[in-house]
C-alpha positions in Angstrom: -12.6 16.6 -0.1 -15.3 14.3 -1.4 -18.9 15.5 -1.9 -20.4 13.6 1.1 -17.7 14.9 3.5 -18.0 18.4 2.0 -21.8 18.6 2.5 -21.6 17.2 6.0 -19.0 20.0 6.8 -21.4 22.6 5.3 -24.1 21.6 7.8 -21.5 21.7 10.6 -20.5 25.2 9.7 -24.2 26.3 9.5 -24.9 24.8 12.9 -22.0 26.7 14.4 -22.2 30.0 12.5 -25.8 30.0 11.3 -24.7 31.2 7.8 -21.9 30.9 5.3 -20.5 32.6 2.2 -19.8 30.8 -1.0 -16.7 32.7 -1.7 -15.1 32.0 1.7 -16.2 28.4 2.0 -15.2 27.4 -1.5 -11.7 28.7 -0.8 -11.6 26.9 2.6 -12.7 23.6 0.9 -10.4 24.0 -2.1 -13.3 23.7 -4.7 -14.8 26.0 -7.2 -17.7 28.3 -6.3 -19.8 26.4 -8.9 -19.2 23.1 -7.1 -20.1 24.6 -3.7 -23.3 26.2 -5.2 -24.3 22.7 -6.4 -23.7 21.3 -2.9 -25.9 24.1 -1.5 -28.6 23.4 -4.1 -28.8 19.7 -3.1 -28.8 20.4 0.6 -31.6 23.0 0.1 -33.7 20.4 -1.8 -33.2 18.1 1.2 -34.4 20.8 3.6 -31.1 21.3 5.5 -30.5 25.0 4.5 -31.9 28.0 2.6 -29.8 29.5 -0.1 -29.2 33.3 0.1 -27.4 35.8 -2.1 -23.8 34.7 -2.1 -24.3 32.0 0.5 -26.7 30.0 2.7 -28.3 30.0 6.1 -30.2 27.6 8.3 -34.0 27.4 7.8 -35.9 29.5 10.4 -37.4 26.5 12.1 -34.3 24.3 12.0 -33.3 22.8 15.3 -31.1 19.6 15.3 -32.6 18.6 18.7 -36.1 18.5 17.2 -35.2 16.8 13.9 -36.0 13.3 15.0 -39.2 14.3 16.7 -40.2 16.0 13.4 -39.5 12.9 11.3 -41.5 10.8 13.8 -44.6 13.0 13.2 -44.3 13.0 9.4 -46.5 10.5 7.6 -47.2 8.6 10.8 -50.3 6.8 9.6 -48.5 5.6 6.5 -45.5 4.5 8.5 -47.9 2.5 10.8 -49.3 0.7 7.7 -45.8 0.0 6.5 -44.7 -1.4 9.9 -47.8 -3.7 9.8 -46.5 -5.2 6.6 -43.0 -5.4 8.0 -44.2 -7.4 11.0 -45.4 -10.1 8.6 -41.7 -10.7 7.6 -40.8 -11.5 11.2 -42.9 -14.7 11.6 -40.7 -17.7 12.3 -37.5 -15.5 12.8 -35.3 -15.5 15.9 -33.1 -12.5 15.4 -33.6 -9.2 13.6 -31.8 -5.9 13.2 -33.5 -2.6 12.9 -32.0 0.8 12.3 -32.6 4.1 14.2 -35.0 5.6 11.6 -38.4 7.1 12.6 -40.1 4.5 10.3 -38.4 1.6 12.1 -39.5 3.2 15.4 -43.0 2.4 14.4 -41.9 -1.2 13.9 -40.4 -1.1 17.4 -43.7 0.1 18.9 -45.4 -3.0 17.4 -42.7 -5.3 18.8 -43.5 -4.1 22.3 -46.6 -6.3 22.2 -45.0 -9.1 20.3 -45.2 -12.1 22.7 -42.7 -14.5 21.1 -39.0 -14.7 22.0 -37.0 -12.6 19.6 -33.6 -11.0 19.7 -33.6 -7.4 18.4 -30.4 -5.5 17.5 -30.6 -1.7 17.0 -28.5 1.4 17.0 -31.5 3.6 18.0 -31.4 5.0 21.5 -35.2 5.7 21.6 -35.9 2.5 19.7 -34.0 0.4 22.3 -35.8 2.1 25.2 -39.2 1.2 23.6 -38.2 -2.4 22.9 -36.9 -2.9 26.4 -40.5 -2.6 27.7 -41.2 -6.1 26.3 -39.7 -8.8 28.5 -40.0 -11.4 25.7 -37.4 -9.5 23.7 -33.7 -9.7 24.0 -32.5 -6.2 23.1 -28.9 -5.7 22.0 -27.6 -2.1 21.6 -24.9 -1.5 19.1 -22.0 0.6 20.5 -20.4 3.6 18.7 -20.6 7.4 18.3 -23.4 9.5 19.5 -23.6 12.9 17.9 -24.9 16.0 19.8 -28.7 16.1 19.6 -28.8 12.6 18.0 -31.0 9.7 18.9 -28.8 7.1 17.2 -25.4 5.5 17.5 -23.2 5.7 14.4 -19.7 4.7 13.1 -17.5 1.7 12.8 -17.2 0.8 16.5 -20.5 -1.2 16.1 -18.8 -3.5 13.7 -17.3 -5.4 16.7 -20.7 -6.5 18.1 -22.2 -7.1 14.6 -19.3 -9.4 13.6 -20.5 -11.9 16.3 -24.1 -11.8 15.3 -26.1 -13.6 12.6 -29.4 -11.8 12.0 -32.3 -13.2 10.0 -33.5 -9.8 8.7 -32.2 -6.2 8.6 -35.1 -3.6 8.6 -34.0 -0.2 7.4 -35.5 3.1 6.2 -33.5 5.8 4.4 -33.6 9.5 4.0 -34.2 8.9 0.3 -34.4 6.1 -2.3 -33.9 6.1 -6.1 -33.5 3.1 -8.3 -30.1 4.5 -9.6 -28.5 5.4 -6.3 -30.2 3.0 -3.8 -30.9 3.9 -0.2 -29.5 7.3 0.7 -28.8 8.9 4.0 -27.3 12.3 5.1 -24.7 11.0 7.6 -21.6 9.1 6.3 -21.2 7.4 9.6 -24.9 6.3 9.7 -24.6 4.9 6.2 -21.4 3.0 7.1 -23.1 1.4 10.1 -26.1 0.4 8.0 -23.8 -1.3 5.5 -22.4 -3.5 8.4 -25.9 -4.3 9.6 -26.9 -5.4 6.1 -23.8 -7.6 5.8 -24.6 -9.5 9.0 -28.2 -10.3 7.9 -29.6 -12.9 5.6 -32.3 -10.6 4.2 -32.5 -6.8 3.8 -36.0 -5.3 4.1 -36.3 -1.6 3.1 -39.4 0.1 4.6 -39.8 3.4 2.7 -42.8 5.8 2.8 -43.7 7.4 -0.6 -42.3 10.8 0.2 -38.8 9.3 0.2 -39.1 7.8 -3.2 -37.0 9.5 -5.9 -35.3 11.6 -3.2 -31.5 11.7 -3.1 -29.3 12.5 -0.1 -25.6 12.8 0.6 -24.4 9.2 0.7 -25.6 5.7 -0.3 -26.1 3.3 2.5 -27.2 0.3 0.4 -27.2 -0.3 -3.3 -30.5 -1.2 -4.9 -29.3 -4.7 -5.7 -28.6 -5.3 -2.0 -32.4 -5.0 -1.1 -34.4 -8.2 -0.9 -37.8 -6.8 0.0 -39.1 -3.3 -0.5 -42.2 -2.2 1.5 -43.7 1.0 0.3 -46.9 2.8 -0.5 -49.0 2.7 -3.7 -48.7 6.5 -3.6 -45.2 6.3 -4.9 -44.8 7.3 -8.6 -45.8 4.7 -11.2 -42.6 5.3 -13.2 -40.6 4.3 -10.1 -42.3 1.0 -9.8 -41.9 0.3 -13.6 -38.2 1.2 -13.5 -37.7 -1.0 -10.3 -39.4 -4.0 -11.9 -37.5 -3.7 -15.1 -34.1 -3.3 -13.6 -34.4 -5.3 -10.4 -37.0 -8.0 -10.9 -35.6 -10.1 -8.0 -36.7 -7.5 -5.4 -39.9 -8.5 -3.7 -42.2 -5.5 -3.8 -44.8 -5.2 -1.1 -47.2 -2.2 -1.1 -49.8 -0.7 1.1 -52.7 1.6 0.1 
């Protein structure tokens, strides 16, 4: 079992049983206890669990149904500034794609008052509902899998619709971003759909608040060299900007204060 699938399974077990033991789970997965402990360490750093003596458990405040609401409330003022910059990329465009992230939800809120004709494609359930309030927008919902407690559609089924669409820009925001591993997300299915979205767009714009910089998650959705524009905050570490400019000088970097 590959690491992304293994870590996803760990979260599934915790959601069902509330806790797990390293000894039993490593045997079930067919991996060493050391490998499993490393998985738990990574997931703990991402806030998905709390390590205990010999195992792990869900954080006390963890509730998958509240996860999206929590993300929406985090760094909201910064996300608003980032979405202001993202709106500048839309001028003169006819079709854009936006993912189901809480950051891109801020972009959707601005598009509600956008008075020019525009086609917007999304896999976000909440995002689509907000966009539908603007009669100037043509909103296309990507079909696929809806996980329990989720506000987004995932998986390969959306590839059918995307294969017939040519998008000017794909706006995306990850769970984490490092220069080495690119844009990272927790769900394998979510990452897969983001890859399809990027393939069908002429330009990929990553909108990333500073707390996600140098954070790694389970699976890479887009490699760094697949990003055309990065919109982020000046609060991100200086060494990150230096490394990005040295290794990927073709990426247009846009920052907000």
